[in-house]
VOKOLPA-865847 format. One record per residue (C-alpha): x, y, z; residue in three letters. Coordinates in steps of 0.5 Angstrom, whole numbers. Example, Ala and Ser with C-alpha at 12.3 -4.5 7.8 and 13.67 -1.06 7.14 Angstrom:
[[25; -9; 16]; 'ALA']
[[27; -2; 14]; 'SER']
// end
This chain:
[[-45; 56; -89]; 'MET']
[[-48; 49; -86]; 'SER']
[[-53; 44; -91]; 'GLU']
[[-60; 44; -89]; 'PRO']
[[-63; 39; -85]; 'ARG']
[[-69; 35; -87]; 'SER']
[[-75; 38; -84]; 'ILE']
[[-78; 35; -78]; 'GLY']
[[-72; 30; -77]; 'THR']
[[-66; 31; -73]; 'THR']
[[-60; 27; -73]; 'PRO']
[[-61; 24; -66]; 'SER']
[[-68; 22; -68]; 'LYS']
[[-65; 18; -74]; 'MET']
[[-60; 15; -70]; 'VAL']
[[-66; 13; -65]; 'SER']
[[-71; 10; -71]; 'ASN']
[[-65; 6; -74]; 'SER']
[[-64; 3; -67]; 'GLY']
[[-71; 2; -66]; 'THR']
[[-72; -2; -73]; 'ASN']
[[-66; -6; -72]; 'VAL']
[[-69; -8; -65]; 'LYS']
[[-75; -10; -68]; 'THR']
[[-72; -14; -74]; 'LEU']
[[-68; -18; -69]; 'TRP']
[[-75; -19; -65]; 'ALA']
[[-78; -21; -71]; 'ASP']
[[-73; -26; -73]; 'PHE']
[[-73; -29; -66]; 'LEU']
[[-80; -30; -67]; 'GLY']
[[-80; -33; -73]; 'LEU']
[[-75; -38; -71]; 'ILE']
[[-79; -39; -64]; 'LYS']
[[-73; -38; -60]; 'ILE']
[[-76; -41; -54]; 'GLY']
[[-78; -47; -57]; 'ILE']
[[-70; -48; -60]; 'ILE']
[[-68; -47; -53]; 'ASN']
[[-72; -52; -49]; 'SER']
[[-70; -57; -55]; 'ASN']
[[-63; -56; -54]; 'LEU']
[[-64; -57; -47]; 'MET']
[[-67; -64; -48]; 'THR']
[[-62; -65; -54]; 'ALA']
[[-56; -64; -49]; 'PHE']
[[-59; -68; -44]; 'ALA']
[[-59; -74; -49]; 'GLY']
[[-52; -73; -51]; 'PHE']
[[-50; -72; -44]; 'TRP']
[[-53; -79; -42]; 'LEU']
[[-50; -82; -48]; 'ALA']
[[-43; -81; -45]; 'LEU']
[[-45; -83; -38]; 'PHE']
[[-48; -90; -40]; 'TYR']
[[-42; -91; -45]; 'THR']
[[-37; -89; -40]; 'ASN']
[[-34; -84; -45]; 'GLN']
[[-31; -77; -44]; 'SER']
[[-34; -70; -46]; 'PHE']
[[-28; -68; -48]; 'PHE']
[[-27; -73; -53]; 'ASN']
[[-33; -71; -56]; 'HIS']
[[-33; -64; -56]; 'TRP']
[[-33; -63; -63]; 'GLN']
[[-39; -67; -64]; 'ALA']
[[-43; -63; -58]; 'PHE']
[[-42; -57; -62]; 'ILE']
[[-44; -60; -69]; 'LEU']
[[-50; -63; -65]; 'VAL']
[[-52; -57; -62]; 'MET']
[[-52; -52; -68]; 'LEU']
[[-55; -58; -72]; 'GLY']
[[-61; -59; -68]; 'THR']
[[-62; -51; -67]; 'ALA']
[[-62; -50; -75]; 'PHE']
[[-66; -56; -76]; 'VAL']
[[-71; -53; -71]; 'ILE']
[[-71; -46; -73]; 'ALA']
[[-72; -48; -80]; 'GLY']
[[-78; -52; -79]; 'GLY']
[[-81; -46; -74]; 'CYS']
[[-80; -41; -80]; 'VAL']
[[-83; -46; -85]; 'ILE']
[[-89; -47; -80]; 'ASN']
[[-90; -39; -79]; 'ASN']
[[-89; -38; -87]; 'TYR']
[[-95; -44; -88]; 'TYR']
[[-99; -41; -82]; 'ASP']
[[-99; -34; -84]; 'ARG']
[[-107; -35; -86]; 'ASP']
[[-109; -37; -79]; 'ILE']
[[-104; -33; -75]; 'ASP']
[[-107; -26; -78]; 'GLN']
[[-114; -29; -74]; 'LYS']
[[-110; -30; -67]; 'MET']
[[-108; -25; -62]; 'ALA']
[[-102; -28; -60]; 'ARG']
[[-99; -29; -67]; 'THR']
[[-102; -23; -71]; 'VAL']
[[-95; -19; -70]; 'ASN']
[[-91; -24; -73]; 'ARG']
[[-87; -22; -79]; 'ALA']
[[-91; -26; -84]; 'THR']
[[-97; -22; -82]; 'ILE']
[[-94; -15; -81]; 'THR']
[[-89; -16; -87]; 'GLY']
[[-83; -13; -84]; 'THR']
[[-79; -19; -87]; 'ILE']
[[-81; -21; -94]; 'PRO']
[[-84; -28; -95]; 'LEU']
[[-79; -30; -100]; 'SER']
[[-74; -29; -95]; 'ILE']
[[-77; -32; -90]; 'ILE']
[[-79; -38; -94]; 'LEU']
[[-71; -39; -97]; 'SER']
[[-69; -38; -89]; 'MET']
[[-73; -44; -87]; 'GLY']
[[-70; -48; -93]; 'ILE']
[[-63; -46; -92]; 'ALA']
[[-63; -47; -84]; 'PHE']
[[-66; -54; -85]; 'SER']
[[-61; -56; -90]; 'VAL']
[[-55; -53; -86]; 'LEU']
[[-58; -57; -80]; 'GLY']
[[-58; -63; -83]; 'PHE']
[[-51; -63; -86]; 'ILE']
[[-49; -61; -79]; 'LEU']
[[-52; -67; -76]; 'LEU']
[[-50; -72; -81]; 'TYR']
[[-42; -69; -79]; 'LEU']
[[-44; -73; -72]; 'THR']
[[-47; -79; -75]; 'THR']
[[-52; -81; -80]; 'PRO']
[[-57; -83; -75]; 'LEU']
[[-57; -76; -72]; 'ALA']
[[-58; -73; -78]; 'ALA']
[[-64; -78; -80]; 'LEU']
[[-67; -77; -73]; 'PHE']
[[-67; -69; -74]; 'GLY']
[[-70; -70; -81]; 'PHE']
[[-76; -75; -78]; 'ILE']
[[-77; -69; -73]; 'GLY']
[[-77; -64; -78]; 'TRP']
[[-82; -68; -83]; 'PHE']
[[-87; -69; -77]; 'VAL']
[[-87; -62; -75]; 'TYR']
[[-87; -59; -82]; 'VAL']
[[-91; -64; -86]; 'VAL']
[[-95; -68; -81]; 'LEU']
[[-97; -63; -76]; 'TYR']
[[-97; -56; -80]; 'THR']
[[-99; -58; -86]; 'MET']
[[-104; -64; -85]; 'TRP']
[[-106; -65; -78]; 'SER']
[[-106; -58; -75]; 'LYS']
[[-112; -56; -78]; 'ARG']
[[-116; -62; -79]; 'ARG']
[[-116; -67; -72]; 'TYR']
[[-116; -66; -65]; 'THR']
[[-110; -71; -65]; 'ILE']
[[-106; -65; -68]; 'ASN']
[[-102; -64; -61]; 'THR']
[[-100; -72; -61]; 'VAL']
[[-98; -72; -68]; 'VAL']
[[-93; -65; -66]; 'GLY']
[[-91; -69; -60]; 'SER']
[[-87; -74; -64]; 'PHE']
[[-82; -68; -67]; 'SER']
[[-82; -65; -60]; 'GLY']
[[-79; -72; -57]; 'ALA']
[[-74; -73; -62]; 'VAL']
[[-68; -68; -60]; 'PRO']
[[-66; -73; -54]; 'PRO']
[[-65; -78; -59]; 'LEU']
[[-61; -73; -64]; 'ILE']
[[-56; -72; -58]; 'GLY']
[[-56; -79; -56]; 'TRP']
[[-54; -82; -63]; 'THR']
[[-49; -76; -64]; 'ALA']
[[-45; -80; -59]; 'VAL']
[[-46; -87; -61]; 'GLU']
[[-49; -90; -67]; 'ALA']
[[-54; -95; -63]; 'THR']
[[-60; -93; -59]; 'ILE']
[[-60; -95; -52]; 'HIS']
[[-66; -96; -48]; 'PRO']
[[-65; -90; -44]; 'ALA']
[[-66; -86; -50]; 'ALA']
[[-73; -88; -52]; 'PHE']
[[-75; -87; -44]; 'VAL']
[[-72; -80; -45]; 'LEU']
[[-76; -80; -52]; 'PHE']
[[-83; -82; -48]; 'LEU']
[[-82; -77; -43]; 'ILE']
[[-82; -71; -48]; 'MET']
[[-87; -74; -52]; 'PHE']
[[-92; -75; -46]; 'ILE']
[[-90; -68; -43]; 'TRP']
[[-92; -64; -49]; 'GLN']
[[-99; -66; -49]; 'THR']
[[-101; -63; -42]; 'PRO']
[[-96; -58; -44]; 'HIS']
[[-100; -56; -50]; 'PHE']
[[-107; -57; -48]; 'LEU']
[[-106; -52; -42]; 'ALA']
[[-104; -47; -47]; 'LEU']
[[-110; -49; -52]; 'ALA']
[[-115; -48; -46]; 'ILE']
[[-112; -41; -45]; 'ARG']
[[-112; -39; -52]; 'LYS']
[[-119; -43; -54]; 'LYS']
[[-122; -37; -57]; 'GLU']
[[-116; -35; -61]; 'ASP']
[[-116; -42; -64]; 'TYR']
[[-124; -42; -65]; 'ARG']
[[-123; -36; -69]; 'GLN']
[[-118; -39; -73]; 'ALA']
[[-122; -45; -74]; 'ASN']
[[-116; -50; -71]; 'ILE']
[[-119; -56; -68]; 'PRO']
[[-116; -56; -61]; 'MET']
[[-119; -61; -56]; 'LEU']
[[-122; -55; -52]; 'PRO']
[[-125; -52; -58]; 'VAL']
[[-128; -58; -60]; 'ILE']
[[-130; -62; -54]; 'TYR']
[[-129; -57; -48]; 'GLY']
[[-125; -56; -42]; 'ASN']
[[-128; -62; -38]; 'ALA']
[[-125; -67; -43]; 'ILE']
[[-119; -63; -44]; 'THR']
[[-117; -64; -36]; 'LYS']
[[-119; -71; -36]; 'ARG']
[[-114; -72; -42]; 'GLN']
[[-109; -68; -38]; 'ILE']
[[-109; -72; -32]; 'VAL']
[[-108; -78; -36]; 'VAL']
[[-102; -76; -39]; 'TYR']
[[-99; -73; -33]; 'THR']
[[-100; -80; -29]; 'VAL']
[[-97; -83; -35]; 'CYS']
[[-90; -79; -33]; 'LEU']
[[-90; -82; -26]; 'LEU']
[[-86; -89; -27]; 'PRO']
[[-82; -87; -33]; 'LEU']
[[-76; -84; -28]; 'PRO']
[[-75; -90; -25]; 'PHE']
[[-72; -93; -31]; 'TYR']
[[-66; -88; -29]; 'PHE']
[[-65; -92; -22]; 'PHE']
[[-58; -92; -23]; 'SER']
[[-57; -85; -23]; 'LEU']
[[-59; -85; -15]; 'GLY']
[[-64; -85; -10]; 'MET']
[[-64; -77; -10]; 'ALA']
[[-66; -77; -17]; 'PHE']
[[-71; -81; -16]; 'ILE']
[[-74; -78; -11]; 'ILE']
[[-73; -71; -14]; 'PHE']
[[-77; -73; -20]; 'ALA']
[[-82; -77; -17]; 'THR']
[[-84; -70; -13]; 'LEU']
[[-84; -66; -19]; 'LEU']
[[-89; -71; -22]; 'ASN']
[[-93; -72; -16]; 'LEU']
[[-94; -64; -16]; 'GLY']
[[-96; -64; -23]; 'TRP']
[[-101; -69; -22]; 'ILE']
[[-104; -66; -16]; 'LEU']
[[-104; -59; -20]; 'LEU']
[[-108; -63; -26]; 'ALA']
[[-113; -66; -21]; 'PHE']
[[-114; -59; -18]; 'TYR']
[[-117; -57; -24]; 'GLY']
[[-123; -61; -23]; 'PHE']
[[-124; -56; -17]; 'MET']
[[-122; -50; -19]; 'MET']
[[-127; -45; -22]; 'LYS']
[[-123; -41; -26]; 'ASP']
[[-120; -45; -32]; 'ASP']
[[-116; -40; -35]; 'ASP']
[[-112; -39; -28]; 'LYS']
[[-111; -46; -27]; 'TRP']
[[-109; -47; -34]; 'ALA']
[[-104; -42; -33]; 'LYS']
[[-101; -45; -27]; 'TRP']
[[-101; -52; -31]; 'MET']
[[-97; -49; -37]; 'PHE']
[[-92; -45; -32]; 'ILE']
[[-91; -52; -28]; 'TYR']
[[-90; -56; -34]; 'SER']
[[-84; -51; -37]; 'LEU']
[[-81; -51; -30]; 'ASN']
[[-82; -59; -29]; 'TYR']
[[-78; -60; -36]; 'LEU']
[[-73; -55; -34]; 'THR']
[[-72; -58; -27]; 'LEU']
[[-72; -65; -29]; 'LEU']
[[-67; -65; -35]; 'PHE']
[[-62; -61; -30]; 'ILE']
[[-63; -66; -25]; 'GLY']
[[-61; -71; -30]; 'PHE']
[[-55; -68; -31]; 'VAL']
[[-53; -66; -24]; 'VAL']
[[-54; -73; -22]; 'ALA']
[[-49; -76; -27]; 'THR']
[[-44; -70; -26]; 'ILE']
[[-40; -74; -20]; 'PRO']
[[-39; -80; -25]; 'SER']
[[-35; -75; -30]; 'PHE']
[[-30; -72; -24]; 'MET']
// end
């Protein structure tokens, strides 16, 4: 005699529901740690690490342990900061369409667990970075503090310069990667910092134009919300133009790299100016946002490719 089944539930549906729940939970976790931000910042941290080896004439294989530690440490510090950011912003995230499905809003992960996770990831990240060099851990903490305290808790809800404040934290990963190799800071590391710092403002202002109504609904004083798209476009042009001379510092990487980086910059500048002629601001902002992502990826791949011959 067989045992009765639950009414309306078949084994196949139970397995399916279980699989769906796991996938949903995993997606919520990746959303909490902002996996896209982690991936892009790990790329720039790696570039800092790689260029430090190039400028100091050291072998990657002599520093493979530091490489693993700095990648893991950077990932955990960023994840910790992003989780705390999500925890703190849950009151405004529920007002915006782009963030309303985060776990802090839906409740799929308890808030106490989210906060504990953010703190634990942050501490673990600092420890891993300290095992490379204390200076790498210091830069990791500075980036975390700027993002969590100065950006999330202080400037984001008060000032239109919140994007500039947040840019400091996003520009730190190359310094973390560099100082994991050597405990002194080469001028090239600061140029990498400047590239990342300047890049972020037009990147996020383009997003702010696209999501202007979301930010308005949440009462976040983004530049296009307070002053309009025209002024925001002018700011974007200024920042993209400021990027133009920076790659020339890396002239030692070869003329091919300089030409490549300059073409990337000129393409972004031209697209930024085109915003004054294009009537559809949302469409233009989408193009700018996509270009900024490709710009960053291609530029930092260019840094690595240009220096590979020296390691052969």
